[in-house]
C-alpha positions as a Markdown table, in Angstrom:
| # | Residue | x | y | z |
|---|---|---|---|---|
| 1 | Met | -15.7 | 8.3 | -29.1 |
| 2 | Ser | -18.6 | 10.2 | -27.9 |
| 3 | Asp | -18.2 | 11.4 | -24.3 |
| 4 | Arg | -20.6 | 10.4 | -21.6 |
| 5 | Phe | -20.8 | 10.5 | -17.8 |
| 6 | Ile | -20.3 | 7.1 | -16.1 |
| 7 | Lys | -21.0 | 5.8 | -12.6 |
| 8 | Ile | -18.4 | 4.6 | -10.1 |
| 9 | Glu | -19.3 | 1.0 | -10.9 |
| 10 | Asp | -18.4 | 1.6 | -14.5 |
| 11 | Val | -15.1 | 3.3 | -13.5 |
| 12 | Glu | -14.3 | 0.3 | -11.2 |
| 13 | Thr | -14.8 | -2.1 | -14.1 |
| 14 | Met | -12.8 | 0.0 | -16.6 |
| 15 | Val | -9.7 | 0.4 | -14.4 |
| 16 | Ser | -9.9 | -2.8 | -12.3 |
| 17 | Leu | -9.8 | -0.9 | -9.0 |
| 18 | Lys | -12.1 | -0.8 | -6.1 |
| 19 | Lys | -14.0 | 2.4 | -5.1 |
| 20 | Ser | -11.8 | 3.0 | -2.1 |
| 21 | Ala | -8.6 | 2.9 | -4.2 |
| 22 | Ile | -10.1 | 5.2 | -6.7 |
| 23 | Tyr | -11.1 | 7.8 | -4.1 |
| 24 | Asp | -7.6 | 7.4 | -2.5 |
| 25 | Trp | -6.0 | 8.2 | -5.9 |
| 26 | Ile | -8.3 | 11.1 | -6.4 |
| 27 | Lys | -7.3 | 12.6 | -3.0 |
| 28 | Ala | -3.6 | 12.1 | -4.0 |
| 29 | Gly | -4.3 | 13.9 | -7.3 |
| 30 | Ser | -3.4 | 10.8 | -9.3 |
| 31 | Phe | -6.9 | 10.1 | -10.8 |
| 32 | Pro | -9.5 | 12.2 | -12.5 |
| 33 | Arg | -12.0 | 13.9 | -10.2 |
| 34 | Gln | -15.7 | 13.2 | -10.3 |
| 35 | Tyr | -18.3 | 15.7 | -11.3 |
| 36 | Lys | -21.3 | 16.3 | -9.1 |
| 37 | Leu | -24.6 | 16.1 | -10.9 |
| 38 | Gly | -27.0 | 16.9 | -8.2 |
| 39 | Lys | -26.3 | 14.4 | -5.5 |
| 40 | Ala | -24.7 | 11.9 | -8.0 |
| 41 | Ser | -21.0 | 11.6 | -8.7 |
| 42 | Arg | -20.1 | 10.9 | -12.3 |
| 43 | Trp | -16.9 | 10.7 | -14.3 |
| 44 | Lys | -16.3 | 11.6 | -17.9 |
| 45 | Glu | -15.5 | 8.4 | -19.8 |
| 46 | Ser | -12.9 | 10.2 | -21.9 |
| 47 | Glu | -10.9 | 11.3 | -18.9 |
| 48 | Ile | -10.8 | 7.7 | -17.6 |
| 49 | Val | -9.6 | 6.5 | -21.0 |
| 50 | Asp | -7.0 | 9.2 | -21.1 |
| 51 | Trp | -5.8 | 8.2 | -17.6 |
| 52 | Met | -5.6 | 4.6 | -18.6 |
| 53 | Asn | -3.6 | 5.5 | -21.7 |
| 54 | Ala | -1.2 | 7.5 | -19.5 |
| 55 | Gln | -0.7 | 4.5 | -17.2 |
| 56 | Val | 0.3 | 2.4 | -20.2 |
| 57 | Gln | 2.7 | 5.1 | -21.5 |
| 58 | Arg | 4.4 | 5.3 | -18.0 |
| 59 | Ser | 5.0 | 1.5 | -17.9 |
| 60 | Ala | 6.3 | 1.3 | -21.5 |
């Protein structure tokens, strides 16, 4: 998979969580941090996919 930066709306869709929950999990150290690109916040898609895979492994 080629890596790309994605917006919070894309992250919300991928993980089925609202923005407020995502930021709460970031503060708790339980979710990948965003990258600041100028004024914009973006996430690396690969880091979100890795996080999702880790959640599946924990529940298995």
